[in-house]
Backbone as ProteinMPNN parsed JSONL, in Angstrom:
{"seq_chain_A": "XXXXXXXXXXXXXXXXXXXXXXXXXXXXXXXXXXXXXXXXXXXXXXXXXXXXXXXXXX", "coords_chain_A": {"N_chain_A": [[10.031, -14.558, -8.451], [10.425, -14.753, -5.214], [10.447, -13.189, -2.788], [9.972, -10.694, -4.148], [7.659, -10.418, -5.026], [5.988, -10.696, -2.983], [6.936, -8.284, -1.627], [5.56, -6.501, -3.771], [3.049, -7.242, -3.596], [2.931, -6.368, -0.334], [2.857, -3.64, -1.289], [1.241, -3.165, -2.967], [-1.349, -3.493, -1.071], [-0.984, -1.238, 0.663], [-0.71, 0.889, -0.561], [-3.256, 0.906, -1.603], [-4.761, 0.907, 0.719], [-4.0, 3.606, 1.821], [-4.855, 4.762, -0.28], [-8.059, 4.105, 0.091], [-8.033, 5.508, 2.387], [-8.028, 8.214, 2.015], [-9.794, 8.937, 1.083], [-10.492, 7.888, -1.45], [-9.651, 9.307, -3.975], [-9.678, 10.239, -7.862], [-7.175, 9.741, -10.311], [-4.459, 9.787, -8.873], [-3.24, 7.916, -8.402], [-0.604, 7.067, -8.986], [0.501, 8.469, -7.114], [-0.059, 7.786, -4.766], [0.782, 4.682, -4.936], [3.578, 5.133, -4.698], [4.276, 6.53, -2.563], [3.491, 4.469, -0.746], [5.337, 2.167, -1.998], [7.806, 3.571, -0.835], [7.515, 3.8, 2.136], [7.136, 1.047, 2.248], [9.871, 0.316, 1.425], [11.571, 1.387, 3.126], [11.076, 0.421, 5.668], [9.469, 1.902, 7.088], [7.503, 1.48, 10.24], [4.164, 1.699, 11.012], [0.584, 1.846, 11.726], [-1.119, 1.769, 9.584], [0.082, -0.292, 7.848], [-0.286, -2.593, 10.13], [-2.904, -3.105, 9.497], [-3.591, -3.621, 6.862], [-3.926, -6.269, 5.792], [-7.045, -6.344, 6.213], [-8.363, -5.599, 3.56], [-11.065, -6.811, 1.491], [-11.005, -8.474, -1.738], [-13.007, -6.91, -4.439]], "CA_chain_A": [[11.134, -14.306, -7.153], [9.088, -14.693, -4.029], [10.574, -11.924, -1.735], [9.516, -9.758, -4.899], [6.243, -10.73, -5.502], [5.291, -10.428, -1.571], [7.04, -6.619, -1.598], [4.788, -6.113, -4.854], [1.766, -7.053, -2.592], [2.685, -5.041, 0.681], [3.066, -1.99, -1.51], [-0.087, -3.152, -3.401], [-2.106, -3.631, -0.226], [-0.448, -0.104, 1.291], [-1.224, 2.151, -1.686], [-5.244, 0.525, -1.938], [-5.381, 1.259, 2.005], [-3.631, 4.977, 1.591], [-6.28, 5.631, -1.491], [-9.11, 4.592, 0.626], [-7.883, 6.719, 3.841], [-7.764, 9.62, 1.407], [-11.307, 9.205, 0.025], [-10.426, 7.352, -3.085], [-9.333, 10.371, -5.013], [-9.253, 10.032, -9.122], [-6.024, 10.399, -10.623], [-3.091, 9.836, -8.308], [-3.009, 6.169, -8.444], [1.351, 6.842, -8.69], [1.092, 9.26, -5.959], [-0.088, 6.588, -3.688], [1.903, 3.578, -5.351], [4.91, 5.88, -4.846], [3.962, 6.253, -1.019], [3.54, 3.104, -0.364], [6.539, 1.655, -2.168], [8.772, 4.366, -0.027], [7.115, 3.386, 3.331], [7.569, -0.467, 2.539], [11.28, 0.158, 1.083], [12.372, 2.199, 3.949], [10.509, -0.355, 6.586], [8.899, 2.272, 8.374], [6.214, 1.133, 10.942], [2.669, 2.286, 10.979], [-0.69, 1.528, 12.171], [-1.882, 1.28, 8.63], [0.688, -1.756, 7.572], [-0.583, -3.629, 10.604], [-4.301, -3.263, 9.233], [-3.518, -3.564, 5.503], [-4.605, -7.481, 5.504], [-7.732, -6.507, 6.163], [-8.98, -5.475, 3.151], [-11.201, -7.862, 0.889], [-11.007, -8.223, -3.215], [-14.39, -6.48, -4.564]], "C_chain_A": [[9.692, -13.983, -5.856], [9.011, -13.367, -3.314], [9.98, -10.457, -2.815], [8.124, -9.809, -4.636], [5.51, -10.572, -3.879], [5.526, -8.876, -1.35], [5.761, -6.293, -2.376], [3.302, -5.846, -4.055], [1.744, -6.083, -1.397], [2.317, -4.401, -0.02], [1.813, -2.232, -2.062], [-1.081, -2.969, -2.215], [-2.593, -2.29, 0.397], [-1.416, 0.618, 0.946], [-2.777, 1.468, -1.631], [-5.345, 1.285, -0.68], [-5.339, 3.243, 2.115], [-4.32, 5.81, 1.198], [-7.555, 5.576, -0.206], [-9.341, 5.533, 1.84], [-8.222, 7.957, 3.251], [-9.202, 9.907, 0.954], [-11.628, 9.042, -1.58], [-10.862, 8.405, -4.17], [-8.914, 9.891, -6.451], [-8.503, 10.454, -9.421], [-4.804, 10.633, -9.799], [-2.748, 8.583, -8.024], [-0.823, 5.975, -8.163], [1.544, 7.455, -7.824], [0.931, 8.168, -5.078], [0.88, 5.488, -3.825], [3.687, 4.075, -4.545], [5.116, 5.852, -3.025], [4.221, 5.488, -0.208], [4.935, 2.243, -0.416], [7.847, 2.313, -1.006], [8.613, 3.849, 1.209], [7.742, 1.771, 3.444], [9.174, -0.341, 2.301], [12.169, 0.512, 2.665], [11.879, 1.355, 5.393], [9.673, 0.696, 7.463], [7.572, 1.928, 9.111], [5.365, 1.924, 11.297], [1.513, 1.685, 11.165], [-1.393, 0.6, 10.262], [-1.539, 0.074, 7.467], [-0.024, -2.878, 8.287], [-2.172, -3.733, 10.265], [-4.662, -3.578, 7.324], [-4.119, -5.191, 4.954], [-6.225, -7.255, 5.713], [-9.036, -5.829, 5.455], [-9.88, -6.966, 1.993], [-11.499, -7.878, -0.678], [-12.555, -7.626, -3.618], [-14.287, -7.19, -6.33]], "O_chain_A": [[8.638, -13.354, -5.755], [8.033, -12.63, -3.195], [9.637, -9.387, -2.31], [7.618, -8.991, -3.867], [4.313, -10.287, -3.866], [4.591, -8.173, -0.964], [4.842, -5.811, -1.714], [2.656, -4.808, -3.913], [0.901, -5.192, -1.284], [1.128, -4.179, 0.209], [1.006, -1.405, -1.639], [-1.827, -2.026, -2.48], [-3.757, -1.984, 0.656], [-2.456, 0.973, 1.502], [-3.458, 2.494, -1.651], [-5.97, 2.342, -0.77], [-6.288, 3.98, 2.383], [-4.59, 6.941, 1.601], [-7.969, 6.588, 0.36], [-10.364, 6.116, 2.2], [-8.724, 8.81, 3.982], [-9.618, 10.987, 0.535], [-12.36, 9.548, -2.43], [-11.845, 8.46, -4.909], [-7.908, 9.184, -6.496], [-8.441, 11.654, -9.157], [-4.134, 11.643, -10.016], [-1.798, 8.358, -7.274], [-0.11, 5.2, -7.526], [2.675, 7.354, -7.347], [1.955, 7.635, -4.651], [1.74, 5.316, -2.961], [4.58, 3.385, -4.052], [5.986, 5.227, -2.419], [4.922, 5.576, 0.8], [5.534, 1.764, 0.547], [8.666, 1.57, -0.465], [9.646, 3.31, 1.605], [8.504, 1.333, 4.305], [9.823, -1.0, 3.114], [13.164, -0.064, 3.104], [12.477, 1.8, 6.372], [9.218, 0.3, 8.537], [6.533, 2.133, 8.484], [5.703, 2.926, 11.928], [1.497, 0.644, 10.509], [-1.84, -0.507, 9.96], [-2.279, -0.39, 6.599], [-0.394, -3.89, 7.691], [-2.726, -4.618, 10.916], [-5.757, -3.698, 6.775], [-4.678, -5.3, 3.863], [-6.823, -8.233, 5.264], [-10.123, -5.544, 5.957], [-9.249, -8.005, 1.8], [-12.442, -7.128, -0.931], [-13.395, -8.071, -2.836], [-15.266, -7.136, -7.074]]}, "name": "protein", "num_of_chains": 1, "seq": "XXXXXXXXXXXXXXXXXXXXXXXXXXXXXXXXXXXXXXXXXXXXXXXXXXXXXXXXXX"}
């Protein structure tokens, strides 16, 4: 389903941004994913969501 794929990508991008902003701590992947999912699901507007498309895959 396209909507689900888009939402998953949005969560992935935001989780990555939050992880980077926190200094790339190891062992907290689930925490960042949960926080990103919560923000996306509740559609809380924030500056990080607008900046998420600035990342390039490595």
